[in-house]
C-alpha positions as CSV (number, residue, x, y, z in Angstrom):
1,M,-0.9,69.0,1.6
2,D,2.2,68.7,3.9
3,V,5.0,67.7,1.6
4,I,7.0,66.3,4.5
5,W,4.1,64.0,5.5
6,A,3.8,62.9,1.8
7,A,7.5,62.2,1.5
8,E,7.6,60.1,4.7
9,S,4.7,58.1,3.5
10,I,6.2,57.6,0.1
11,Y,9.6,56.6,1.4
12,E,8.0,54.2,4.0
13,G,6.0,52.6,1.2
14,T,2.6,53.5,2.7
15,W,1.6,56.1,0.1
16,A,-1.8,55.5,-1.5
17,S,-2.9,58.9,-2.5
18,G,-2.1,59.1,-6.2
19,P,0.9,60.8,-7.8
20,P,3.5,62.3,-5.4
21,P,3.5,66.1,-4.9
22,E,5.4,68.0,-7.6
23,E,7.7,69.4,-4.9
24,L,8.8,65.9,-4.1
25,V,9.3,65.0,-7.8
26,D,11.4,68.2,-8.3
27,F,13.5,67.3,-5.3
28,E,14.1,63.7,-6.4
29,V,14.9,64.7,-10.0
30,M,17.4,67.4,-8.8
31,R,19.0,64.9,-6.4
32,E,19.2,62.1,-8.9
33,M,20.5,64.3,-11.7
34,G,22.7,66.5,-9.5
35,W,20.9,69.6,-10.8
36,S,20.6,72.9,-9.0
37,W,17.2,74.6,-8.7
38,Q,18.1,76.9,-11.6
39,E,19.1,73.9,-13.8
40,L,15.8,72.3,-13.0
41,Q,13.9,75.4,-13.9
42,D,15.9,75.7,-17.1
43,T,14.9,72.2,-18.1
44,P,11.8,71.8,-20.2
45,F,8.8,70.3,-18.4
46,Y,8.6,67.3,-20.7
47,V,12.3,66.5,-20.0
48,R,11.7,66.7,-16.3
49,R,8.7,64.4,-16.6
50,F,10.4,61.7,-18.6
51,T,13.5,61.9,-16.4
52,W,11.2,61.3,-13.4
53,D,9.5,58.4,-15.2
54,L,12.8,56.8,-16.1
55,I,14.1,57.2,-12.5
56,C,10.9,55.5,-11.2
57,A,11.2,52.7,-13.8
58,R,14.9,52.1,-12.8
59,R,14.0,52.1,-9.1
60,E,11.2,49.6,-9.6
61,A,13.5,47.3,-11.7
62,E,16.1,47.5,-8.9
63,R,13.5,46.7,-6.3
64,A,12.2,43.7,-8.2
65,A,15.8,42.4,-8.8
66,N,16.6,42.7,-5.1
67,E,13.4,40.8,-4.2
68,R,14.3,38.0,-6.6
69,A,17.8,37.9,-5.2
70,A,16.5,37.7,-1.7
71,R,14.3,34.8,-2.6
72,G,17.3,32.9,-3.8
């Protein structure tokens, strides 16, 4: 799968193909946490997974709050 195509689809909100590619998850976790590739590799997988889950939960809550605010 082309990771760039998947990323564009996810960022545009048109993704409907299941979980995102692991490369994208790694990128987003590194970006959000300010981790280098080596720091990501040194982090246990379960920590990477719950970090991703928490990032997604926070983003969803922010999106919902923004929608409520826009409705007035």
